mmCIF file of the N, C-alpha and C atoms, coordinates in Angstrom:
data_MODEL
# 
_entry.id   MODEL 
# 
loop_
_atom_site.group_PDB 
_atom_site.id 
_atom_site.type_symbol 
_atom_site.label_atom_id 
_atom_site.label_alt_id 
_atom_site.label_comp_id 
_atom_site.label_asym_id 
_atom_site.label_entity_id 
_atom_site.label_seq_id 
_atom_site.pdbx_PDB_ins_code 
_atom_site.Cartn_x 
_atom_site.Cartn_y 
_atom_site.Cartn_z 
_atom_site.occupancy 
_atom_site.B_iso_or_equiv 
_atom_site.pdbx_formal_charge 
_atom_site.auth_seq_id 
_atom_site.auth_comp_id 
_atom_site.auth_asym_id 
_atom_site.auth_atom_id 
_atom_site.pdbx_PDB_model_num 
ATOM 1   N N  . MET A 1 1  ? -18.310 22.747 11.519 1.00 0.00 ? 1  MET A N  1 
ATOM 2   C CA . MET A 1 1  ? -17.654 24.008 11.276 1.00 0.00 ? 1  MET A CA 1 
ATOM 3   C C  . MET A 1 1  ? -17.368 24.692 12.612 1.00 0.00 ? 1  MET A C  1 
ATOM 4   N N  . VAL A 1 2  ? -16.221 25.335 12.704 1.00 0.00 ? 2  VAL A N  1 
ATOM 5   C CA . VAL A 1 2  ? -15.812 26.019 13.915 1.00 0.00 ? 2  VAL A CA 1 
ATOM 6   C C  . VAL A 1 2  ? -16.519 27.359 14.005 1.00 0.00 ? 2  VAL A C  1 
ATOM 7   N N  . ASN A 1 3  ? -17.011 27.683 15.208 1.00 0.00 ? 3  ASN A N  1 
ATOM 8   C CA . ASN A 1 3  ? -17.650 28.971 15.439 1.00 0.00 ? 3  ASN A CA 1 
ATOM 9   C C  . ASN A 1 3  ? -16.591 29.950 15.916 1.00 0.00 ? 3  ASN A C  1 
ATOM 10  N N  . ILE A 1 4  ? -16.219 30.909 15.077 1.00 0.00 ? 4  ILE A N  1 
ATOM 11  C CA . ILE A 1 4  ? -15.190 31.877 15.411 1.00 0.00 ? 4  ILE A CA 1 
ATOM 12  C C  . ILE A 1 4  ? -15.868 33.162 15.855 1.00 0.00 ? 4  ILE A C  1 
ATOM 13  N N  . ARG A 1 5  ? -15.589 33.558 17.091 1.00 0.00 ? 5  ARG A N  1 
ATOM 14  C CA . ARG A 1 5  ? -16.179 34.767 17.643 1.00 0.00 ? 5  ARG A CA 1 
ATOM 15  C C  . ARG A 1 5  ? -15.548 35.987 16.986 1.00 0.00 ? 5  ARG A C  1 
ATOM 16  N N  . GLU A 1 6  ? -16.397 36.883 16.521 1.00 0.00 ? 6  GLU A N  1 
ATOM 17  C CA . GLU A 1 6  ? -15.916 38.135 15.946 1.00 0.00 ? 6  GLU A CA 1 
ATOM 18  C C  . GLU A 1 6  ? -15.381 39.013 17.065 1.00 0.00 ? 6  GLU A C  1 
ATOM 19  N N  . LEU A 1 7  ? -14.356 39.753 16.759 1.00 0.00 ? 7  LEU A N  1 
ATOM 20  C CA . LEU A 1 7  ? -13.741 40.618 17.746 1.00 0.00 ? 7  LEU A CA 1 
ATOM 21  C C  . LEU A 1 7  ? -14.004 42.080 17.413 1.00 0.00 ? 7  LEU A C  1 
ATOM 22  N N  . ASP A 1 8  ? -14.190 42.882 18.455 1.00 0.00 ? 8  ASP A N  1 
ATOM 23  C CA . ASP A 1 8  ? -14.307 44.321 18.289 1.00 0.00 ? 8  ASP A CA 1 
ATOM 24  C C  . ASP A 1 8  ? -13.091 44.944 18.968 1.00 0.00 ? 8  ASP A C  1 
ATOM 25  N N  . PRO A 1 9  ? -12.017 45.185 18.215 1.00 0.00 ? 9  PRO A N  1 
ATOM 26  C CA . PRO A 1 9  ? -10.783 45.696 18.812 1.00 0.00 ? 9  PRO A CA 1 
ATOM 27  C C  . PRO A 1 9  ? -10.950 47.031 19.522 1.00 0.00 ? 9  PRO A C  1 
ATOM 28  N N  . SER A 1 10 ? -12.009 47.767 19.196 1.00 0.00 ? 10 SER A N  1 
ATOM 29  C CA . SER A 1 10 ? -12.205 49.066 19.831 1.00 0.00 ? 10 SER A CA 1 
ATOM 30  C C  . SER A 1 10 ? -12.947 48.967 21.168 1.00 0.00 ? 10 SER A C  1 
ATOM 31  N N  . ALA A 1 11 ? -13.368 47.781 21.544 1.00 0.00 ? 11 ALA A N  1 
ATOM 32  C CA . ALA A 1 11 ? -14.162 47.609 22.764 1.00 0.00 ? 11 ALA A CA 1 
ATOM 33  C C  . ALA A 1 11 ? -13.359 47.882 24.035 1.00 0.00 ? 11 ALA A C  1 
ATOM 34  N N  . SER A 1 12 ? -12.083 47.531 24.029 1.00 0.00 ? 12 SER A N  1 
ATOM 35  C CA . SER A 1 12 ? -11.236 47.719 25.208 1.00 0.00 ? 12 SER A CA 1 
ATOM 36  C C  . SER A 1 12 ? -9.794  47.441 24.809 1.00 0.00 ? 12 SER A C  1 
ATOM 37  N N  . PRO A 1 13 ? -8.849  47.850 25.649 1.00 0.00 ? 13 PRO A N  1 
ATOM 38  C CA . PRO A 1 13 ? -7.450  47.507 25.362 1.00 0.00 ? 13 PRO A CA 1 
ATOM 39  C C  . PRO A 1 13 ? -7.234  45.990 25.308 1.00 0.00 ? 13 PRO A C  1 
ATOM 40  N N  . LEU A 1 14 ? -7.943  45.255 26.148 1.00 0.00 ? 14 LEU A N  1 
ATOM 41  C CA . LEU A 1 14 ? -7.831  43.797 26.157 1.00 0.00 ? 14 LEU A CA 1 
ATOM 42  C C  . LEU A 1 14 ? -8.355  43.202 24.850 1.00 0.00 ? 14 LEU A C  1 
ATOM 43  N N  . ALA A 1 15 ? -9.440  43.744 24.345 1.00 0.00 ? 15 ALA A N  1 
ATOM 44  C CA . ALA A 1 15 ? -9.990  43.275 23.068 1.00 0.00 ? 15 ALA A CA 1 
ATOM 45  C C  . ALA A 1 15 ? -9.041  43.601 21.918 1.00 0.00 ? 15 ALA A C  1 
ATOM 46  N N  . PHE A 1 16 ? -8.398  44.759 21.969 1.00 0.00 ? 16 PHE A N  1 
ATOM 47  C CA . PHE A 1 16 ? -7.426  45.119 20.942 1.00 0.00 ? 16 PHE A CA 1 
ATOM 48  C C  . PHE A 1 16 ? -6.245  44.153 20.972 1.00 0.00 ? 16 PHE A C  1 
ATOM 49  N N  . TYR A 1 17 ? -5.752  43.842 22.173 1.00 0.00 ? 17 TYR A N  1 
ATOM 50  C CA . TYR A 1 17 ? -4.662  42.870 22.318 1.00 0.00 ? 17 TYR A CA 1 
ATOM 51  C C  . TYR A 1 17 ? -5.083  41.534 21.701 1.00 0.00 ? 17 TYR A C  1 
ATOM 52  N N  . GLY A 1 18 ? -6.277  41.065 22.037 1.00 0.00 ? 18 GLY A N  1 
ATOM 53  C CA . GLY A 1 18 ? -6.755  39.783 21.517 1.00 0.00 ? 18 GLY A CA 1 
ATOM 54  C C  . GLY A 1 18 ? -6.867  39.761 20.007 1.00 0.00 ? 18 GLY A C  1 
ATOM 55  N N  . ALA A 1 19 ? -7.375  40.847 19.445 1.00 0.00 ? 19 ALA A N  1 
ATOM 56  C CA . ALA A 1 19 ? -7.513  40.934 17.989 1.00 0.00 ? 19 ALA A CA 1 
ATOM 57  C C  . ALA A 1 19 ? -6.148  40.920 17.312 1.00 0.00 ? 19 ALA A C  1 
ATOM 58  N N  . GLU A 1 20 ? -5.194  41.625 17.895 1.00 0.00 ? 20 GLU A N  1 
ATOM 59  C CA . GLU A 1 20 ? -3.847  41.637 17.329 1.00 0.00 ? 20 GLU A CA 1 
ATOM 60  C C  . GLU A 1 20 ? -3.179  40.274 17.472 1.00 0.00 ? 20 GLU A C  1 
ATOM 61  N N  . LEU A 1 21 ? -3.371  39.626 18.612 1.00 0.00 ? 21 LEU A N  1 
ATOM 62  C CA . LEU A 1 21 ? -2.832  38.273 18.791 1.00 0.00 ? 21 LEU A CA 1 
ATOM 63  C C  . LEU A 1 21 ? -3.382  37.350 17.716 1.00 0.00 ? 21 LEU A C  1 
ATOM 64  N N  . ARG A 1 22 ? -4.686  37.397 17.488 1.00 0.00 ? 22 ARG A N  1 
ATOM 65  C CA . ARG A 1 22 ? -5.295  36.549 16.456 1.00 0.00 ? 22 ARG A CA 1 
ATOM 66  C C  . ARG A 1 22 ? -4.725  36.887 15.075 1.00 0.00 ? 22 ARG A C  1 
ATOM 67  N N  . ARG A 1 23 ? -4.593  38.177 14.789 1.00 0.00 ? 23 ARG A N  1 
ATOM 68  C CA . ARG A 1 23 ? -4.069  38.596 13.476 1.00 0.00 ? 23 ARG A CA 1 
ATOM 69  C C  . ARG A 1 23 ? -2.653  38.071 13.259 1.00 0.00 ? 23 ARG A C  1 
ATOM 70  N N  . PHE A 1 24 ? -1.793  38.222 14.252 1.00 0.00 ? 24 PHE A N  1 
ATOM 71  C CA . PHE A 1 24 ? -0.415  37.719 14.138 1.00 0.00 ? 24 PHE A CA 1 
ATOM 72  C C  . PHE A 1 24 ? -0.397  36.188 14.018 1.00 0.00 ? 24 PHE A C  1 
ATOM 73  N N  . ARG A 1 25 ? -1.227  35.505 14.811 1.00 0.00 ? 25 ARG A N  1 
ATOM 74  C CA . ARG A 1 25 ? -1.259  34.037 14.776 1.00 0.00 ? 25 ARG A CA 1 
ATOM 75  C C  . ARG A 1 25 ? -1.712  33.541 13.411 1.00 0.00 ? 25 ARG A C  1 
ATOM 76  N N  . GLU A 1 26 ? -2.781  34.124 12.898 1.00 0.00 ? 26 GLU A N  1 
ATOM 77  C CA . GLU A 1 26 ? -3.289  33.703 11.597 1.00 0.00 ? 26 GLU A CA 1 
ATOM 78  C C  . GLU A 1 26 ? -2.301  34.019 10.480 1.00 0.00 ? 26 GLU A C  1 
ATOM 79  N N  . ALA A 1 27 ? -1.614  35.159 10.580 1.00 0.00 ? 27 ALA A N  1 
ATOM 80  C CA . ALA A 1 27 ? -0.604  35.515 9.580  1.00 0.00 ? 27 ALA A CA 1 
ATOM 81  C C  . ALA A 1 27 ? 0.542   34.505 9.581  1.00 0.00 ? 27 ALA A C  1 
ATOM 82  N N  . ALA A 1 28 ? 0.810   33.926 10.750 1.00 0.00 ? 28 ALA A N  1 
ATOM 83  C CA . ALA A 1 28 ? 1.855   32.900 10.856 1.00 0.00 ? 28 ALA A CA 1 
ATOM 84  C C  . ALA A 1 28 ? 1.354   31.530 10.411 1.00 0.00 ? 28 ALA A C  1 
ATOM 85  N N  . GLY A 1 29 ? 0.062   31.427 10.114 1.00 0.00 ? 29 GLY A N  1 
ATOM 86  C CA . GLY A 1 29 ? -0.506  30.160 9.657  1.00 0.00 ? 29 GLY A CA 1 
ATOM 87  C C  . GLY A 1 29 ? -0.666  29.134 10.760 1.00 0.00 ? 29 GLY A C  1 
ATOM 88  N N  . LEU A 1 30 ? -0.861  29.600 11.991 1.00 0.00 ? 30 LEU A N  1 
ATOM 89  C CA . LEU A 1 30 ? -0.970  28.692 13.131 1.00 0.00 ? 30 LEU A CA 1 
ATOM 90  C C  . LEU A 1 30 ? -2.392  28.647 13.677 1.00 0.00 ? 30 LEU A C  1 
ATOM 91  N N  . THR A 1 31 ? -2.781  27.485 14.163 1.00 0.00 ? 31 THR A N  1 
ATOM 92  C CA . THR A 1 31 ? -4.032  27.369 14.900 1.00 0.00 ? 31 THR A CA 1 
ATOM 93  C C  . THR A 1 31 ? -3.768  27.783 16.345 1.00 0.00 ? 31 THR A C  1 
ATOM 94  N N  . GLN A 1 32 ? -4.828  27.955 17.093 1.00 0.00 ? 32 GLN A N  1 
ATOM 95  C CA . GLN A 1 32 ? -4.666  28.261 18.515 1.00 0.00 ? 32 GLN A CA 1 
ATOM 96  C C  . GLN A 1 32 ? -3.888  27.149 19.210 1.00 0.00 ? 32 GLN A C  1 
ATOM 97  N N  . GLN A 1 33 ? -4.204  25.912 18.889 1.00 0.00 ? 33 GLN A N  1 
ATOM 98  C CA . GLN A 1 33 ? -3.515  24.779 19.522 1.00 0.00 ? 33 GLN A CA 1 
ATOM 99  C C  . GLN A 1 33 ? -2.035  24.749 19.145 1.00 0.00 ? 33 GLN A C  1 
ATOM 100 N N  . GLN A 1 34 ? -1.726  25.005 17.898 1.00 0.00 ? 34 GLN A N  1 
ATOM 101 C CA . GLN A 1 34 ? -0.320  25.009 17.479 1.00 0.00 ? 34 GLN A CA 1 
ATOM 102 C C  . GLN A 1 34 ? 0.471   26.092 18.203 1.00 0.00 ? 34 GLN A C  1 
ATOM 103 N N  . LEU A 1 35 ? -0.117  27.285 18.328 1.00 0.00 ? 35 LEU A N  1 
ATOM 104 C CA . LEU A 1 35 ? 0.570   28.342 19.060 1.00 0.00 ? 35 LEU A CA 1 
ATOM 105 C C  . LEU A 1 35 ? 0.710   27.955 20.529 1.00 0.00 ? 35 LEU A C  1 
ATOM 106 N N  . GLY A 1 36 ? -0.347  27.397 21.092 1.00 0.00 ? 36 GLY A N  1 
ATOM 107 C CA . GLY A 1 36 ? -0.277  26.942 22.480 1.00 0.00 ? 36 GLY A CA 1 
ATOM 108 C C  . GLY A 1 36 ? 0.836   25.933 22.694 1.00 0.00 ? 36 GLY A C  1 
ATOM 109 N N  . ASP A 1 37 ? 0.984   25.005 21.768 1.00 0.00 ? 37 ASP A N  1 
ATOM 110 C CA . ASP A 1 37 ? 2.056   24.007 21.870 1.00 0.00 ? 37 ASP A CA 1 
ATOM 111 C C  . ASP A 1 37 ? 3.432   24.676 21.854 1.00 0.00 ? 37 ASP A C  1 
ATOM 112 N N  . ILE A 1 38 ? 3.585   25.696 21.050 1.00 0.00 ? 38 ILE A N  1 
ATOM 113 C CA . ILE A 1 38 ? 4.871   26.388 20.939 1.00 0.00 ? 38 ILE A CA 1 
ATOM 114 C C  . ILE A 1 38 ? 5.210   27.133 22.226 1.00 0.00 ? 38 ILE A C  1 
ATOM 115 N N  . VAL A 1 39 ? 4.209   27.754 22.850 1.00 0.00 ? 39 VAL A N  1 
ATOM 116 C CA . VAL A 1 39 ? 4.469   28.575 24.041 1.00 0.00 ? 39 VAL A CA 1 
ATOM 117 C C  . VAL A 1 39 ? 4.084   27.862 25.337 1.00 0.00 ? 39 VAL A C  1 
ATOM 118 N N  . TYR A 1 40 ? 3.842   26.557 25.247 1.00 0.00 ? 40 TYR A N  1 
ATOM 119 C CA . TYR A 1 40 ? 3.598   25.711 26.427 1.00 0.00 ? 40 TYR A CA 1 
ATOM 120 C C  . TYR A 1 40 ? 2.359   26.096 27.216 1.00 0.00 ? 40 TYR A C  1 
ATOM 121 N N  . CYS A 1 41 ? 1.257   26.266 26.481 1.00 0.00 ? 41 CYS A N  1 
ATOM 122 C CA . CYS A 1 41 ? -0.039  26.452 27.121 1.00 0.00 ? 41 CYS A CA 1 
ATOM 123 C C  . CYS A 1 41 ? -1.080  25.764 26.236 1.00 0.00 ? 41 CYS A C  1 
ATOM 124 N N  . SER A 1 42 ? -2.319  25.801 26.647 1.00 0.00 ? 42 SER A N  1 
ATOM 125 C CA . SER A 1 42 ? -3.360  25.149 25.852 1.00 0.00 ? 42 SER A CA 1 
ATOM 126 C C  . SER A 1 42 ? -3.857  26.065 24.738 1.00 0.00 ? 42 SER A C  1 
ATOM 127 N N  . GLY A 1 43 ? -4.368  25.449 23.701 1.00 0.00 ? 43 GLY A N  1 
ATOM 128 C CA . GLY A 1 43 ? -5.002  26.218 22.635 1.00 0.00 ? 43 GLY A CA 1 
ATOM 129 C C  . GLY A 1 43 ? -6.218  26.950 23.165 1.00 0.00 ? 43 GLY A C  1 
ATOM 130 N N  . SER A 1 44 ? -6.864  26.369 24.159 1.00 0.00 ? 44 SER A N  1 
ATOM 131 C CA . SER A 1 44 ? -8.020  26.990 24.787 1.00 0.00 ? 44 SER A CA 1 
ATOM 132 C C  . SER A 1 44 ? -7.631  28.316 25.450 1.00 0.00 ? 44 SER A C  1 
ATOM 133 N N  . LEU A 1 45 ? -6.493  28.347 26.121 1.00 0.00 ? 45 LEU A N  1 
ATOM 134 C CA . LEU A 1 45 ? -6.039  29.586 26.737 1.00 0.00 ? 45 LEU A CA 1 
ATOM 135 C C  . LEU A 1 45 ? -5.761  30.641 25.673 1.00 0.00 ? 45 LEU A C  1 
ATOM 136 N N  . VAL A 1 46 ? -5.129  30.250 24.588 1.00 0.00 ? 46 VAL A N  1 
ATOM 137 C CA . VAL A 1 46 ? -4.883  31.191 23.489 1.00 0.00 ? 46 VAL A CA 1 
ATOM 138 C C  . VAL A 1 46 ? -6.214  31.768 23.013 1.00 0.00 ? 46 VAL A C  1 
ATOM 139 N N  . GLY A 1 47 ? -7.208  30.917 22.839 1.00 0.00 ? 47 GLY A N  1 
ATOM 140 C CA . GLY A 1 47 ? -8.526  31.365 22.397 1.00 0.00 ? 47 GLY A CA 1 
ATOM 141 C C  . GLY A 1 47 ? -9.189  32.302 23.390 1.00 0.00 ? 47 GLY A C  1 
ATOM 142 N N  . GLN A 1 48 ? -9.053  32.008 24.672 1.00 0.00 ? 48 GLN A N  1 
ATOM 143 C CA . GLN A 1 48 ? -9.657  32.859 25.697 1.00 0.00 ? 48 GLN A CA 1 
ATOM 144 C C  . GLN A 1 48 ? -8.983  34.227 25.741 1.00 0.00 ? 48 GLN A C  1 
ATOM 145 N N  . ILE A 1 49 ? -7.696  34.256 25.513 1.00 0.00 ? 49 ILE A N  1 
ATOM 146 C CA . ILE A 1 49 ? -6.992  35.544 25.471 1.00 0.00 ? 49 ILE A CA 1 
ATOM 147 C C  . ILE A 1 49 ? -7.380  36.305 24.212 1.00 0.00 ? 49 ILE A C  1 
ATOM 148 N N  . GLU A 1 50 ? -7.489  35.606 23.085 1.00 0.00 ? 50 GLU A N  1 
ATOM 149 C CA . GLU A 1 50 ? -7.894  36.262 21.841 1.00 0.00 ? 50 GLU A CA 1 
ATOM 150 C C  . GLU A 1 50 ? -9.283  36.882 21.945 1.00 0.00 ? 50 GLU A C  1 
ATOM 151 N N  . THR A 1 51 ? -10.162 36.263 22.695 1.00 0.00 ? 51 THR A N  1 
ATOM 152 C CA . THR A 1 51 ? -11.535 36.757 22.806 1.00 0.00 ? 51 THR A CA 1 
ATOM 153 C C  . THR A 1 51 ? -11.756 37.593 24.063 1.00 0.00 ? 51 THR A C  1 
ATOM 154 N N  . ALA A 1 52 ? -10.672 38.009 24.699 1.00 0.00 ? 52 ALA A N  1 
ATOM 155 C CA . ALA A 1 52 ? -10.699 38.909 25.862 1.00 0.00 ? 52 ALA A CA 1 
ATOM 156 C C  . ALA A 1 52 ? -11.429 38.323 27.065 1.00 0.00 ? 52 ALA A C  1 
ATOM 157 N N  . LYS A 1 53 ? -11.404 37.002 27.184 1.00 0.00 ? 53 LYS A N  1 
ATOM 158 C CA . LYS A 1 53 ? -12.000 36.358 28.358 1.00 0.00 ? 53 LYS A CA 1 
ATOM 159 C C  . LYS A 1 53 ? -10.981 36.145 29.462 1.00 0.00 ? 53 LYS A C  1 
ATOM 160 N N  . LYS A 1 54 ? -9.707  36.143 29.109 1.00 0.00 ? 54 LYS A N  1 
ATOM 161 C CA . LYS A 1 54 ? -8.620  35.982 30.081 1.00 0.00 ? 54 LYS A CA 1 
ATOM 162 C C  . LYS A 1 54 ? -7.590  37.074 29.846 1.00 0.00 ? 54 LYS A C  1 
ATOM 163 N N  . LEU A 1 55 ? -6.961  37.495 30.929 1.00 0.00 ? 55 LEU A N  1 
ATOM 164 C CA . LEU A 1 55 ? -5.890  38.484 30.840 1.00 0.00 ? 55 LEU A CA 1 
ATOM 165 C C  . LEU A 1 55 ? -4.580  37.803 30.468 1.00 0.00 ? 55 LEU A C  1 
ATOM 166 N N  . PRO A 1 56 ? -3.869  38.335 29.510 1.00 0.00 ? 56 PRO A N  1 
ATOM 167 C CA . PRO A 1 56 ? -2.551  37.768 29.186 1.00 0.00 ? 56 PRO A CA 1 
ATOM 168 C C  . PRO A 1 56 ? -1.529  38.204 30.232 1.00 0.00 ? 56 PRO A C  1 
ATOM 169 N N  . THR A 1 57 ? -0.620  37.312 30.551 1.00 0.00 ? 57 THR A N  1 
ATOM 170 C CA . THR A 1 57 ? 0.472   37.673 31.455 1.00 0.00 ? 57 THR A CA 1 
ATOM 171 C C  . THR A 1 57 ? 1.629   38.232 30.637 1.00 0.00 ? 57 THR A C  1 
ATOM 172 N N  . ARG A 1 58 ? 2.540   38.858 31.329 1.00 0.00 ? 58 ARG A N  1 
ATOM 173 C CA . ARG A 1 58 ? 3.736   39.374 30.667 1.00 0.00 ? 58 ARG A CA 1 
ATOM 174 C C  . ARG A 1 58 ? 4.565   38.211 30.101 1.00 0.00 ? 58 ARG A C  1 
ATOM 175 N N  . ASP A 1 59 ? 4.691   37.116 30.867 1.00 0.00 ? 59 ASP A N  1 
ATOM 176 C CA . ASP A 1 59 ? 5.453   35.959 30.390 1.00 0.00 ? 59 ASP A CA 1 
ATOM 177 C C  . ASP A 1 59 ? 4.832   35.361 29.131 1.00 0.00 ? 59 ASP A C  1 
ATOM 178 N N  . PHE A 1 60 ? 3.500   35.193 29.139 1.00 0.00 ? 60 PHE A N  1 
ATOM 179 C CA . PHE A 1 60 ? 2.804   34.670 27.962 1.00 0.00 ? 60 PHE A CA 1 
ATOM 180 C C  . PHE A 1 60 ? 3.075   35.576 26.766 1.00 0.00 ? 60 PHE A C  1 
ATOM 181 N N  . THR A 1 61 ? 2.950   36.877 26.977 1.00 0.00 ? 61 THR A N  1 
ATOM 182 C CA . THR A 1 61 ? 3.113   37.837 25.892 1.00 0.00 ? 61 THR A CA 1 
ATOM 183 C C  . THR A 1 61 ? 4.526   37.819 25.330 1.00 0.00 ? 61 THR A C  1 
ATOM 184 N N  . GLN A 1 62 ? 5.520   37.732 26.187 1.00 0.00 ? 62 GLN A N  1 
ATOM 185 C CA . GLN A 1 62 ? 6.900   37.664 25.700 1.00 0.00 ? 62 GLN A CA 1 
ATOM 186 C C  . GLN A 1 62 ? 7.123   36.400 24.870 1.00 0.00 ? 62 GLN A C  1 
ATOM 187 N N  . CYS A 1 63 ? 6.573   35.281 25.320 1.00 0.00 ? 63 CYS A N  1 
ATOM 188 C CA . CYS A 1 63 ? 6.719   34.021 24.572 1.00 0.00 ? 63 CYS A CA 1 
ATOM 189 C C  . CYS A 1 63 ? 6.018   34.100 23.217 1.00 0.00 ? 63 CYS A C  1 
ATOM 190 N N  . VAL A 1 64 ? 4.826   34.670 23.203 1.00 0.00 ? 64 VAL A N  1 
ATOM 191 C CA . VAL A 1 64 ? 4.062   34.777 21.964 1.00 0.00 ? 64 VAL A CA 1 
ATOM 192 C C  . VAL A 1 64 ? 4.734   35.754 20.998 1.00 0.00 ? 64 VAL A C  1 
ATOM 193 N N  . ASP A 1 65 ? 5.230   36.872 21.525 1.00 0.00 ? 65 ASP A N  1 
ATOM 194 C CA . ASP A 1 65 ? 5.963   37.811 20.671 1.00 0.00 ? 65 ASP A CA 1 
ATOM 195 C C  . ASP A 1 65 ? 7.134   37.107 19.987 1.00 0.00 ? 65 ASP A C  1 
ATOM 196 N N  . ALA A 1 66 ? 7.872   36.316 20.741 1.00 0.00 ? 66 ALA A N  1 
ATOM 197 C CA . ALA A 1 66 ? 9.026   35.608 20.172 1.00 0.00 ? 66 ALA A CA 1 
ATOM 198 C C  . ALA A 1 66 ? 8.568   34.557 19.157 1.00 0.00 ? 66 ALA A C  1 
ATOM 199 N N  . ALA A 1 67 ? 7.543   33.799 19.501 1.00 0.00 ? 67 ALA A N  1 
ATOM 200 C CA . ALA A 1 67 ? 7.070   32.727 18.622 1.00 0.00 ? 67 ALA A CA 1 
ATOM 201 C C  . ALA A 1 67 ? 6.509   33.270 17.309 1.00 0.00 ? 67 ALA A C  1 
ATOM 202 N N  . LEU A 1 68 ? 5.854   34.417 17.370 1.00 0.00 ? 68 LEU A N  1 
ATOM 203 C CA . LEU A 1 68 ? 5.212   34.977 16.186 1.00 0.00 ? 68 LEU A CA 1 
ATOM 204 C C  . LEU A 1 68 ? 6.064   36.040 15.497 1.00 0.00 ? 68 LEU A C  1 
ATOM 205 N N  . ASN A 1 69 ? 7.252   36.286 16.042 1.00 0.00 ? 69 ASN A N  1 
ATOM 206 C CA . ASN A 1 69 ? 8.167   37.246 15.424 1.00 0.00 ? 69 ASN A CA 1 
ATOM 207 C C  . ASN A 1 69 ? 7.530   38.621 15.249 1.00 0.00 ? 69 ASN A C  1 
ATOM 208 N N  . THR A 1 70 ? 6.911   39.127 16.298 1.00 0.00 ? 70 THR A N  1 
ATOM 209 C CA . THR A 1 70 ? 6.187   40.395 16.201 1.00 0.00 ? 70 THR A CA 1 
ATOM 210 C C  . THR A 1 70 ? 7.062   41.615 16.451 1.00 0.00 ? 70 THR A C  1 
ATOM 211 N N  . GLY A 1 71 ? 8.305   41.405 16.837 1.00 0.00 ? 71 GLY A N  1 
ATOM 212 C CA . GLY A 1 71 ? 9.170   42.539 17.146 1.00 0.00 ? 71 GLY A CA 1 
ATOM 213 C C  . GLY A 1 71 ? 8.766   43.242 18.427 1.00 0.00 ? 71 GLY A C  1 
ATOM 214 N N  . GLY A 1 72 ? 8.070   42.532 19.307 1.00 0.00 ? 72 GLY A N  1 
ATOM 215 C CA . GLY A 1 72 ? 7.661   43.111 20.582 1.00 0.00 ? 72 GLY A CA 1 
ATOM 216 C C  . GLY A 1 72 ? 6.355   43.876 20.534 1.00 0.00 ? 72 GLY A C  1 
ATOM 217 N N  . ALA A 1 73 ? 5.601   43.732 19.461 1.00 0.00 ? 73 ALA A N  1 
ATOM 218 C CA . ALA A 1 73 ? 4.351   44.490 19.312 1.00 0.00 ? 73 ALA A CA 1 
ATOM 219 C C  . ALA A 1 73 ? 3.350   44.174 20.421 1.00 0.00 ? 73 ALA A C  1 
ATOM 220 N N  . LEU A 1 74 ? 3.210   42.906 20.765 1.00 0.00 ? 74 LEU A N  1 
ATOM 221 C CA . LEU A 1 74 ? 2.208   42.539 21.764 1.00 0.00 ? 74 LEU A CA 1 
ATOM 222 C C  . LEU A 1 74 ? 2.584   43.017 23.163 1.00 0.00 ? 74 LEU A C  1 
ATOM 223 N N  . ILE A 1 75 ? 3.869   42.994 23.494 1.00 0.00 ? 75 ILE A N  1 
ATOM 224 C CA . ILE A 1 75 ? 4.273   43.474 24.812 1.00 0.00 ? 75 ILE A CA 1 
ATOM 225 C C  . ILE A 1 75 ? 4.022   44.981 24.909 1.00 0.00 ? 75 ILE A C  1 
ATOM 226 N N  . ARG A 1 76 ? 4.218   45.705 23.811 1.00 0.00 ? 76 ARG A N  1 
ATOM 227 C CA . ARG A 1 76 ? 3.925   47.137 23.818 1.00 0.00 ? 76 ARG A CA 1 
ATOM 228 C C  . ARG A 1 76 ? 2.422   47.385 23.991 1.00 0.00 ? 76 ARG A C  1 
ATOM 229 N N  . ILE A 1 77 ? 1.599   46.579 23.338 1.00 0.00 ? 77 ILE A N  1 
ATOM 230 C CA . ILE A 1 77 ? 0.147   46.696 23.487 1.00 0.00 ? 77 ILE A CA 1 
ATOM 231 C C  . ILE A 1 77 ? -0.262  46.382 24.932 1.00 0.00 ? 77 ILE A C  1 
ATOM 232 N N  . LEU A 1 78 ? 0.330   45.336 25.488 1.00 0.00 ? 78 LEU A N  1 
ATOM 233 C CA . LEU A 1 78 ? 0.015   44.945 26.873 1.00 0.00 ? 78 LEU A CA 1 
ATOM 234 C C  . LEU A 1 78 ? 0.365   46.068 27.846 1.00 0.00 ? 78 LEU A C  1 
ATOM 235 N N  . GLU A 1 79 ? 1.543   46.628 27.693 1.00 0.00 ? 79 GLU A N  1 
ATOM 236 C CA . GLU A 1 79 ? 1.977   47.699 28.594 1.00 0.00 ? 79 GLU A CA 1 
ATOM 237 C C  . GLU A 1 79 ? 1.101   48.937 28.443 1.00 0.00 ? 79 GLU A C  1 
ATOM 238 N N  . ARG A 1 80 ? 0.757   49.256 27.226 1.00 0.00 ? 80 ARG A N  1 
ATOM 239 C CA . ARG A 1 80 ? -0.115  50.411 26.978 1.00 0.00 ? 80 ARG A CA 1 
ATOM 240 C C  . ARG A 1 80 ? -1.498  50.180 27.591 1.00 0.00 ? 80 ARG A C  1 
ATOM 241 N N  . GLY A 1 81 ? -2.014  48.970 27.442 1.00 0.00 ? 81 GLY A N  1 
ATOM 242 C CA . GLY A 1 81 ? -3.322  48.645 28.005 1.00 0.00 ? 81 GLY A CA 1 
ATOM 243 C C  . GLY A 1 81 ? -3.339  48.695 29.518 1.00 0.00 ? 81 GLY A C  1 
ATOM 244 N N  . ARG A 1 82 ? -2.265  48.295 30.136 1.00 0.00 ? 82 ARG A N  1 
ATOM 245 C CA . ARG A 1 82 ? -2.185  48.333 31.606 1.00 0.00 ? 82 ARG A CA 1 
ATOM 246 C C  . ARG A 1 82 ? -2.132  49.749 32.131 1.00 0.00 ? 82 ARG A C  1 
ATOM 247 N N  . ARG A 1 83 ? -1.621  50.679 31.335 1.00 0.00 ? 83 ARG A N  1 
ATOM 248 C CA . ARG A 1 83 ? -1.557  52.078 31.760 1.00 0.00 ? 83 ARG A CA 1 
ATOM 249 C C  . ARG A 1 83 ? -2.892  52.799 31.582 1.00 0.00 ? 83 ARG A C  1 
ATOM 250 N N  . SER A 1 84 ? -3.767  52.234 30.748 1.00 0.00 ? 84 SER A N  1 
ATOM 251 C CA . SER A 1 84 ? -5.026  52.935 30.493 1.00 0.00 ? 84 SER A CA 1 
ATOM 252 C C  . SER A 1 84 ? -6.144  52.444 31.388 1.00 0.00 ? 84 SER A C  1 
# 
């Protein structure tokens, strides 16, 4: 069984971004690896960003927004988090 780390979106802007990324990915029915394949990165990187262990780049966020059809939600979260 896979050990899925629980997220606390209120812990930081980065944690909120990760929780939203996971929510959008799961709503699209994709695994971390499948999303990684779509945006040309590893599933491990997707997981590290979801769990706030790595900072997402603007390029990664734009690709993920497009792949998950979020209407730019993640880029807005990223920009807001960088200002705080």
